[in-house]
BASETOR-757152 format. One record per atom (N, C-alpha, C, O): residue in one letter; x, z, y. Coordinates in steps of 0.1 Angstrom, whole numbers, plus 5000, padded with zeros to 4 digits. Layout:
% residues N
AXZY ...
END
This chain:
% residues 389
M474348655127 M475448755126 M475148865135 M474648845146 Q475548985132 Q475149115140 Q476249105150 Q477349065149 N475549165163 N476549165174 N477449295172 N477149385163 K478449305181 K479449405181 K478749545182 K479249635175 R477649555189 R477249685192 R476349725179 R476349845176 T475649655173 T474949685160 T476049715149 T475849815142 Q477049625148 Q478149665138 Q478849795140 Q479349865131 Y478949815152 Y479849945157 Y478950055150 Y479350135142 Y477550065154 Y476750175151 Y476750185136 Y476950295130 G476450065129 G476550055115 G477650125108 G477450205099 V478750085112 V480150145108 V480350285111 V480950355103 S479850325121 S479850465125 S479050565116 S479350685114 F477950495112 F476950565104 F477650585090 F477550695084 K478250475085 K478650475071 K480050565070 K480250625060 L480850575082 L481850675083 L481350825083 L482050905076 V480250855090 V479850985089 V479251025074 V479451135070 K478550925068 K478050935055 K479150965046 K479151065039 N480250875046 N481450905038 N482151035042 N482651095032 A482251085053 A482751205057 A482051325049 A482651405042 V480851335052 V479851425046 V480251435030 V480551535024 R480251305025 R480351305010 R481751365005 R481851434996 F482751325013 F484151355009 F484251515013 F484751585004 Y483951575024 Y484251715027 Y483451795018 Y483951905015 F482251755012 F481351845003 F482251834989 F482451934983 N482651714985 N483351714973 N484651784973 N485051844964 R485251764984 R486551864986 R486252014986 R487052084979 L485252044992 L484852194990 L484752254978 L485252364975 V484052164968 V483752194955 V484752144946 V484552144933 S485852094951 S486952034942 S486451944932 S486851954920 R485651844936 R485051754927 R485551614932 R485451584944 P486151534923 P486851394928 P485751284929 P484651304922 L485851194936 L485251064938 L485850994926 L486751034919 K485150864925 K485750764918 K486950694927 K486850674939 P487950654921 P489050574929 P488450444936 P487750364930 T488850434948 T488650294954 T489750224955 T489650104957 V490950304955 V492350214956 V493150284946 V493150404945 V493850194939 V494950244929 V495950154931 V495850034934 S497150224931 S498550164932 S499150174918 S499350284912 L499550044912 L500050044898 L501349994897 L501349874900 A502350054894 A504049984894 A503749924880 A503449984871 V503949784880 V503949714867 V505449704862 V505649664851 T506349744869 T507749744864 T508649854873 T508349894884 N509749894867 N510749954874 N512049874876 N512949904883 R511949764869 R513049674870 R513149614885 R512149594892 C514249584890 C514449544903 C515849454906 C516949484901 N515649344913 N516849264915 N517349294929 N518049214935 S517049404936 S517549434949 S518449564948 S518449634938 H519049594957 H519949714958 H519949794971 H520849844977 C518749814975 C518249874987 C518850014989 C518850094980 I519450035002 I520150165004 I519150275007 I519550385008 M517850235009 M516850355011 M516050384997 M515150464998 C516350314986 C515550314974 C516350324963 C517350244962 N516150404952 N517050404940 N516250374928 N516650414917 I515150304929 I514550254918 I515250154910 I514950144898 W516050074916 W516749974910 W517950044901 W518549984892 K518350164904 K519350234897 K518850274883 K519650284873 S517750304882 S517150354870 S517050244861 S517150264849 A516950124865 A517050014855 A518249984850 A518449954839 K519350004860 K520649984857 K521150094847 K521850064838 D520750214848 D521150314838 D520350334826 D520550424818 N519450234825 N518550244814 N518150094809 N517050054812 P519050024801 P518849894799 P517549874791 P517049764793 G517149964784 G515949944776 G514749994784 G513750034778 I514749994798 I513550024805 I512349934804 I511249974806 K512749814800 K511549724800 K510449754788 K509249724788 T511049824778 T510149874766 T509249974771 T508150004766 L509550034780 L508550174785 L507450104794 L506450174797 E507549994799 E506649914807 E505149924800 E505049904788 L503949954807 L502749924801 L502649774799 L503049694807 S502249734788 S501949604785 S500749534794 S499949604801 S500549414793 S499449344802 S498149384796 S497149394803 Q498149404782 Q496949444775 Q496749594778 Q495549624779 E497549674780 E497249814783 E496949824796 E496049914799 I497449764806 I496949754819 I495649704820 I494949764828 I495249614814 I493949564815 I492849644810 I491749654815 S493249714798 S492449794791 S492149934800 S491049994802 L493249974804 L493250094814 L492250064826 L491450154830 L492249934832 L491449924844 L489949894840 L489049894848 S489749874828 S488349844824 S487549974821 S486349974819 N488350084822 N487750234822 N486650234832 N486750184842 R485550304828 R484450314838 R484950394850 R484250374861 L485950474851 L486450554862 L486550444874 L486350484885 F486950324870 F487250234882 F486250134886 F486550024891 S485050184882 S483750094886 S483650084901 S483049994906 E484250174908 E484150154923 E485450104931 E485550114943 L486350064922 L487650024927 L487349884937 L486649794934 V488149914948 V488149794958 V489249734959 V489149614961 E490449804959 E491749744961 E492649794949 E492749914946 L493449694943 L494449734934 L495649684938 L495849564940 D496849784940 D497949734945 D498949754933 D499149854926 L499449624932 L500449614921 L501949604927 L502349514934 T502749714922 T504049714929 T505149734919 T504849714907 G506449774922 G507349794914 G508349894920 G507949984928 G509849864916 G510349754912 G509849624919 G509149614929 E510149514911 E509949384916 E509049314907 E509449274896 P507549304909 P506549244900 P506949114894 P506649084883 H507549044903 H507748904899 H508848904887 H509148804881 L509449004883 L510449014871 L509649004859 L510148974849 R508249044859 R507449044848 R506948904845 R506248844853 S507348854833 S506948704830 S505448694829 S504948584832 D504548794827 D503148794824 D502548844836 D501448894836 L503148844848 L502548904860 L501248804862 L500148854865 V501248684861 V499948614863 V498848634854 V497748624857 D499348674841 D498248694830 D497648854834 D496448874832 I498548934839 I498049064844 I496849044852 I495749094849 V497248974864 V496248954875 V494848874871 V493748894876 R495348764862 R494048704857 R493148784849 R491948784850 G493848854842 G493048964833 G492149064842 G490949084839 V492849114852 V492149204860 V491049134868 V490049194870 A491149014872 A490248944879 A488948914870 A487748904875 D489148894857 D488148864847 D487349004846 D486148994843 L487849124849 L487149244848 L486049264861 L485049334861 N486449164870 N485349184882 N483949164879 N483049214886 K483649074868 K482249044865 K481449164860 K480349184863 N482249264853 N481449374847 N482049514851 N481449604857 C483349524847 C484049654848 C484349684863 C484149804867 L484949574871 L485349614884 L484449524894 L485049424900 P483249544895 P482449464904 P482549484918 P481949404926 K483349584923 K483549594939 K484849564941 K485349584952 L485649514932 L487149464936 L487149364946 L486349264945 R487849384956 R488049274967 R489249234969 R489549124975 S490349324965 S491849284970 S492649324958 S492449424951 I493549224956 I494649254946 I495849234954 I496149114957 V496649344957 V497849334966 V499149334956 V499249404947 V500049244959 V501349244952 V502349254961 V502449184971 T503249344959 T504649364968 T505749284962 T505749264950 S506549254969 S507849174966 S508849194976 S508549214988 N510149184970 N511349164979 N511549014984 N512248984993 G510748924976 G510948774981 G512048704977 G512248584981 F512948764968 F514048694964 F513948574954 F514648474954 L512948584947 L512648474936 L511648374943 L510548354939 T512048304952 T511148234961 T510348124953 T509148134954 Q510848034946 Q510147954938 Q509048004927 Q507947944925 Q509448124920 Q508648194910 Q507648254918 Q506548234915 V507948324928 V506848394937 V505748294942 V504548314940 I506048174948 I505248084952 I504348014939 I503147994939 S505047994929 S504447934918 S503348044913 S502148024911 N503848154910 N502848274906 N501748284914 N500548294909 Y501848294927 Y500648304935 Y499848174935 Y498648194934 R500348084935 R499647934933 R498547964921 R497347964922 D499347994908 D498448024896 D497348124899 D496148104896 I497848214905 I496848334907 I495648294915 I494448324912 L495948224926 L494948184937 L493948084929 L492748084932 S494648004920 S493647914913 S492747974906 S491647934907 S492948074899 S492048174890 S491248244897 S490248304891 L491348264912 L490548374920 L489548274926 L488548324931 R489648144926 R488748064934 R487248104934 R486648114945 D486648134922 D485348154920 D484848314920 D483748354916 T485948384927 T485648524930 T485448554943 T485448464951 N485248684947 N485348744961 N486548824963 N486648914972 I487548794955 I488748874954 I489848794963 I490048684960 D490548874973 D491648824980 D492848864973 D492848964967 L493848774975 L495248804970 L496148844982 L496248764992 V496548954982 V497448994994 V498949014992 V499249114984 S499648944998 S501148944995 S501749015005 S501448995017 V502649125001 V503449205009 V504949185006 V505349234995 T505649125015 T507049075013 T507949175023 T507549205034 S508949225016 S509949315023 S510749235035 S511349135033 L510749285047 L511549215057 L512049325065 L511349375074 D513149365064 D513849485071 D514849465081 D515549555085 G514849325086 G515849295096 G515749135097 G514849065091 I516649085106 I516648945108 I518348925105 I519248985110 G518448825095 G519848795092 G520648905084 G520148945074 E521748935088 E522649015083 E521949155081 E522049215070 T521349205091 T520649335090 T519849365078 T519849465072 H519149245076 H518149265063 H519049255050 H518749315040 D520249165050 D521149165039 D521849315037 D522049365026 L522049375048 L522749515047 L521849605039 L522149655029 I520649625046 I519649705039 I519349685026 I519049775019 R519249555022 R518749515007 R519949524998 R519749524986 G521149535003 G522249544994 G522749414987 G523549414977 N522349304991 N522649174986 N522949064998 N522149055008 V524048994997 V524248875007 V523248775004 V522848744993 G522848715014 G521748615014 G520348635012 G519548535010 T519948765011 T518548805010 T517748755019 T516748705016 Y518148775032 Y517348735044 Y516848575042 Y515648535043 K517848515039 K517548365037 K516448335025 K515548245025 L516548425016 L515548415003 L514248445009 L513248365008 A514248565016 A512848625018 A512348555029 A511048555029 S512948495039 S512248405049 S511948275042 S510848215046 E512548215034 E512248075027 E510848115019 E509948035020 T510748225014 T509648275005 T508348295015 T507248255012 L508548355027 L507548375036 L507048235042 L505848205044 Y508048155045 Y507648025051 Y506747955039 Y505647905043 G507147945028 G506447885016 G505147965015 G504147895012 L504948085015 L503648145016 L502748105025 L501548085022 S503148095038 S502448065049 S502047895046 S500947865051 E502647825041 E502047705037 E501147705026 E500247625026 L501247795017 L500247825006 L498947875012 L497847845008 R499147945023 R497747995029 R496847885033 R495647915035 K497347775036 K496647675042 K495647615032 K494747545036 E495947625019 E495247575007 E494247675003 E493247634997 Y494447795006 Y493647915000 Y493247995011 Y494148045018 P492148025014 P491648105025 P491548255020 P491248335029 N491648275008 N491548415003 N493048475000 N493248574993 F494048405006 F495448455007 F495748485020 F495648415030 I496348625019 I496748695030 I498348755029 I498648855024 P499048655034 P500448695034 P500948805046 P500448805057 G501848875042 G502348985053 G503649035051 G504348995042 I504149125059 I505549195057 I505449335057 I504649395064 K506449395050 K506549545051 K507949585055 K508849545048 T508149645066 T509449685071 T509649835070 T508749915075 T510649875064 T511150015064 T512150055074 T513350015073 I511650135083 I512450165095 I513550255092 I513350355086 L514850225096 L516050295094 L516850305105 L516550245115 P518050375104 P518950385116 P519450235117 P519750195128 Q519550165106 Q520350035105 Q519449925114 Q519949835120 N518149945114 N517149845120 N516349885131 N515449815136 I516650005135 I515850055148 I515949975159 I514949975167 D517049905160 D517249835174 D516749685173 D516749605182 V516249645161 V515749495159 V514349505155 V513949405148 L513549595158 L512149605153 L511349505161 L510349465156 D511849475174 D511049375182 D511249245175 D510349165173 N512349215171 N512649075163 N511849055153 N511148955151 I511749175143 I510949175132 I509449145135 I508849055129 L508749215145 L507449195150 L507349055153 L506448985148 D508149005161 D508248865167 D508148765156 D507448665156 F508948805145 F508848715133 F507448695125 F507048595119 A506948825125 A505548845121 A504448765128 A503548705122 L504648785140 L503548725149 L503648575150 L502548505151 T504848525150 T505148385149 T504648305140 T504248185142 N504748365127 N504248305116 N502848355110 N502548335099 S502248435120 S500748495116 S500548565103 S499748545094 L501748655104 L501748755090 L501248895095 L501648935106 F500548955087 F500249085090 F501549185089 F502549135082 H501649295094 H502849365095 H502649505093 H501749565099 I503449575086 I503449715082 I504949765085 I505949745077 I504949825098 I506449855101 I506450025102 I505650085110 S507050075094 S507050225091 S508250295086 S508950235077 P508650415091 P509850495087 P509950505072 P508950505064 V511250525068 V511450545053 V510850675050 V510750775058 L510350675036 L509750805031 L511050845018 L511550765011 F511050975019 F512151025009 F511151114998 F510451205001 T511351054985 T510551134974 T511451154962 T512351074959 E511151264955 E511851284943 E511551194931 E512351144923 A510251164930 A509951094918 A509850944920 A510350864912 R509050884931 R508950764933 R510150684937 R510550594929 F510850704948 F511950624952 F513250694949 F514250634951 R513250824944 R514450894938 R515450904949 R516650904945 N515250924964 N516150894973 N516451014980 N517151004991 I515951134976 I516151274984 I517751264989 I517951305000 N518551234981 N519951244983 N520451164995 N521651174999 S519651065000 S519950985011 S519351035022 S519350965032 K518751135021 K517951185034 K518751205046 K518451165057 D519851275044 D520951305055 D521351195064 D521551205076 K521551085057 K522350975064 K521150855067 K521550755073 L520150875063 L519050775066 L517850825076 L516850745080 T517950955078 T516951005087 T517150975101 T518250985106 L515950935109 L516250895122 L516651015131 L516151125128 E517551005141 E517951085151 E516951105162 E516051025164 P517051205170 P516151215181 P516051085190 P515051035193 V517151035193 V517350915201 V516650795194 V516150705200 E516750795182 E516150675174 E514550695172 E513850595173 L514150815171 L512850855173 L512050815185 L510850775185 K512850835196 K512350795209 K512250645210 K511350585216 K513250575204 K513050425204 K511850395196 K511250295199 L511650465185 L510450415176 L509150455184 L508150385182 A509150555191 A507750585200 A507450485209 A506350435209 D508550425216 D508450345225 D507950205220 D507150145227 F508550165208 F508050055201 F506550065196 F505849965198 Y506250185190 Y504850185189 Y503850175200 Y502650145197 C504350195211 C503450185224 C503150045227 C502450025238 C503549945220 C503549795226 C502049765224 C501349825216 E501649665232 E500349615234 E499649575219 E498449605216 E500449505212 E500149475197 E499449575190 E498549565182 F500049695192 F499449815184 F498249895188 F497749975181 K497749855200 K496649955206 K495549965199 K495050085198 T494949865192 T493949855184 T494149875170 T493249845162 S495249925164 S495749945152 S495450085147 S496050175153 Y494650115138 Y494550275135 Y495850325128 Y496350435131 F496350245118 F497650285113 F498650295123 F499150405124 Y498950215132 Y500150255142 Y499650365153 Y500550425159 T498450375155 T498050475163 T498350625157 T498950715163 M497950615144 M498150745136 M499550785135 M499850905136 S500450685134 S501850695133 S502450745145 S503350825144 R502050675157 R502550715170 R502250855173 R503050935176 S500850885170 S500551025174 S501351135165 S501651245171 F501651105152 F502351195145 F503751195151 F504251295153 L504351085153 L505651085160 L505851165172 L506851235172 T505051155181 T504951235194 T504451355194 T504951425203 T503551415186 T503051535184 T503651635174 T503751755175 G503951555163 G504451635151 G503251685142 G503451745131 K501951635148 K500851685138 K500051555134 K499951455141 K499551565122 K498751465116 K497351465121 K496751565122 Q496851365125 Q495351325130 Q494451285119 Q493251255121 W495051285108 W494051225096 W494151315084 W495151385083 L493251325075 L493151415064 L493351315051 L492551215049 C494451345043 C494651255031 C493451265020 C492851375018 T493151175015 T492051165004 T492651134989 T491851094979 A493951144988 A494551134975 A494151224964 A494051344966 M493751164952 M493251244942 M491751264943 M491051334935 Y491151194953 Y489751204955 Y489251044953 Y488251004946 N490150964961 N489750814959 N490950734957 N490950614960 Y492150784952 Y493250724950 Y494250804940 Y494250924939 A495050714934 A496050764925 A497150654925 A497050544929 F498350704919 F499350624917 F499650624901 F499650734895 I499950504895 I500250504881 I501450424880 I501550314884 D502550494873 D503850444873 D503950344862 D503150334853 Y504950274862 Y505250154852 Y505150204837 Y504750124828 D505450344835 D505550394821 D504050464817 D503850504805 G503250474826 G501850524823 G501550664830 G500450714831 Q502750704836 Q502550844841 Q501750824856 Q502050744864 V500750924857 V499850924868 V500251034877 V500551144873 Y500250994890 Y500551074900 Y499551094910 Y498850994912 P499451194918 P498251214929 P498451084939 P497551024943 C499751074942 C500050964952 C501550934950 C502250974941 E502050854959 E503650794956 E504450914962 E505650904959 I504051024969 I504851134976 I505151254965 I506151304963 T503951274958 T504051404952 T505151384940 T505251274935 P505751494935 P506851494927 P506451504910 P507351464902 E505351544908 E504951584893 E503751484888 E502851454895 A503851454876 A502651364870 A501751464867 A502051584865 I500451404865 I499351484861 I498851444848 I497851504843 G499451354842 G499051294828 G499751174827 G500551134835 D499351114813 D500250994809 D499150894802 D498650944792 V498750784806 V497750704801 V497950654787 V497150604779 K499350664784 K499650624770 K499050724760 K498750694748 Q498950844765 Q498750974756 Q497251024758 Q496651094749 Q496450984770 Q495351044775 Q494450944780 Q495050844784 S493150954780 S492350864787 S492350894802 S492351014806 I492450804810 I492450804823 I491250884829 I491450954840 M490150874823 M489050954828 M489251104825 M488951194833 D489951134812 D490451274811 D491351344820 D491351454824 I492351244823 I493351274831 I492751314846 I493051414852 W492051234851 W491351234864 W490351364866 W490251414877 N489851424855 N489051534856 N489551664849 N488851754847 S490951644846 S491551754841 S491851884849 S491651874861 P492152004843 P492452114853 P493752084859 P493852114871 R494752014853 R495951984861 R495651904874 R496151924885 A494851794870 A494351724883 A493851804893 A494051784905 N493051884888 N492251974901 N493152064907 N492952114918 Y494252104899 Y495252204905 Y495952124918 Y496052174929 W496251994913 W497051914924 W496051874935 W496351854947 R494851854931 R493751804942 R493651924953 R493651904965 K493452024948 K493552154958 K494752164967 K494652204979 R496052124964 R497052124971 R497252004980 R498152004988 I496451894978 I496751784987 I496551815001 I495551885004 S497251785011 S497251815025 S497951955029 S498251985041 K498152045017 K498652185020 K500152175019 K500952225026 M500552085008 M501952095005 M502952045017 M502451975026 E504252095016 E505152065028 E505451925028 E505751875039 C505351835016 C505551685016 C504451615023 C504551505029 C503051695022 C502051635027 C502051625042 C501651535049 K502551765048 K502451785061 K503551675069 K503451675081 T504251615063 T505151525071 T504851375065 T505551285069 C503851345058 C503751225050 C503151125061 C502351165070 H503551005061 H503150905071 H503150765062 H503350655067 E502950795049 E502750675039 E501550565045 E500350605046 P502050435047 P501050335054 P499650355044 P498550375049 G499950335032 G498750335024 G497950455023 G496750435021 A498350575025 A497650695025 A496950695038 A495750745038 I497450655049 I496650645061 I495450555060 I494350575065 R495750455054 R494750335054 R493550375043 R492350365047 Y493850415031 Y492850445023 Y492050575025 Y490950605020 S492750675034 S491950795038 S491050765051 S490250855054 A491150665056 A490450635068 A488950605066 A488150665074 F488550535056 F487150505054 F486550605045 F485250615044 T487350695038 T486650805030 T486650915035 T485650985032 G487750965045 G487651075052 G486851065065 G486251165069 G486750945070 G485650885080 G485950965093 G486050885102 L486051085094 L485951135109 L487251085117 L487051055129 S488451085113 S489751045120 S489350895124 S489350875136 Y488950795115 Y488750665120 Y487550655129 Y487650575138 L486350745127 L485450735137 L485850775150 L485350715160 K486650855152 K487150905164 K488050795170 K488150785183 F488850725161 F489650615167 F488750505174 F488850485186 I487850445165 I486950345169 I486250375183 I486150295192 K485750505183 K485050555194 K485950545207 K485450515218 K487250565206 K488150565216 K488550415220 K488750385231 I488650335210 I489050195216 I487750115219 I487850005226 G486650165215 G485350115222 G484650005214 G485249955205 K483449975217 K482649875209 K483049755208 K482749685198 N483749705219 N484149555221 N485349545214 N485549425209 K486249635211 K487449615205 K487549665190 K488549635184 F486549745184 F486749795173 F486849695161 F487349725150 L486349595162 L486249485152 L487849435149 L488249395138 E488649455160 E490049435159 E490849515146 E491749475139 S490249625147 S490749705137 S489949705124 S490549695113 W488649715125 W487849715114 W488049595104 W488249605092 Q488049465111 Q488349345102 Q489749315101 Q490149275090 G490649335113 G491949315111 G492749395102 G493649335095 E492449515101 E493249605092 E492449605078 E492849675069 G491449545076 G491049515062 G490049625058 G489849635046 F489449705067 F488549815064 F487249765060 F486549825052 L486949655064 L485649575061 L485149575046 L484049605042 K486249555039 K485849545026 K485549685018 K484949695007 Y485949795024 Y485649935019 Y484249975023 Y483550055016 L483849925034 L482650005040 L481449915038 L480449955045 N481449795031 N480349735028 N479549785015 N478549725012 
END
């Protein structure tokens, strides 16, 4: 096995190589092939979160299920040669486990690994964890089908507080009990499947700013990875612009968050370091690579540059994803990435992560700062290894 010094210089070389390729392509407005795609498999949701209005769209439109991409449409979409370099597929919602064919979707995607998706290494599924038995059963079936692949199953369960705080934010009584039972069950499932990686995602709000330490303790005690980040306000994705005034953190709360991000646990984390830097300086230390190596596809086939941008660039039910990706409209948005107002304040965790290995320079600066002896804590611990191989 390579020593840390050799690995460090090998990673540094790859980051420089990636940066040269990205900045050249950005200069000539030429996209790369996506290495990460987020795909919402449904807009139906059984939660009533105070910071997200996705659930309201299903409530207001009883026929919304008929708009969802079918399992065959999803598998056909991902078999397109545009995705031949795809490393990570994020399946999100809504609540993905409300789809009765979720297991079939993931199995179908895994089958593409042999030919169409040779570089696929992670399938990520987000969930609120309310459907405990169904979630565990679905993951067991999925993991059984992934045994002979190099694909990890990553489970992201929402945890926005301990006890009543979580219930308040999720808008349902008893949701903490359900989510925690799900997480305990997933921790047991991990013992059977080494390619299963469970973790939590916390949305920081005024309602939970004082319990972030407790949430982190829960994650660490149960050996769960954690993504703890402030609420995002978007027109298209979360439809929560109207909640901005009452959910935006006040200066005193931002100070609490900055202090929280200074804890020892986060010192070798690229994501938390970038978040803390932006919080304290107001300036982003990383350059987004959306529309070069990333896109967001909504449940109805609408394609967006990312989860933050308000306008779709195409519809996979009407056009080939390759045509959409290379269209004049896509190129128009590509030129606007990082320049729009929403980009200047974006701290979306996925965007920080998928930009790290493609943009290269910001992550290179980070690992240089933490040093050769500690860089593996980020490179392996934050999952960058799969992108740089």
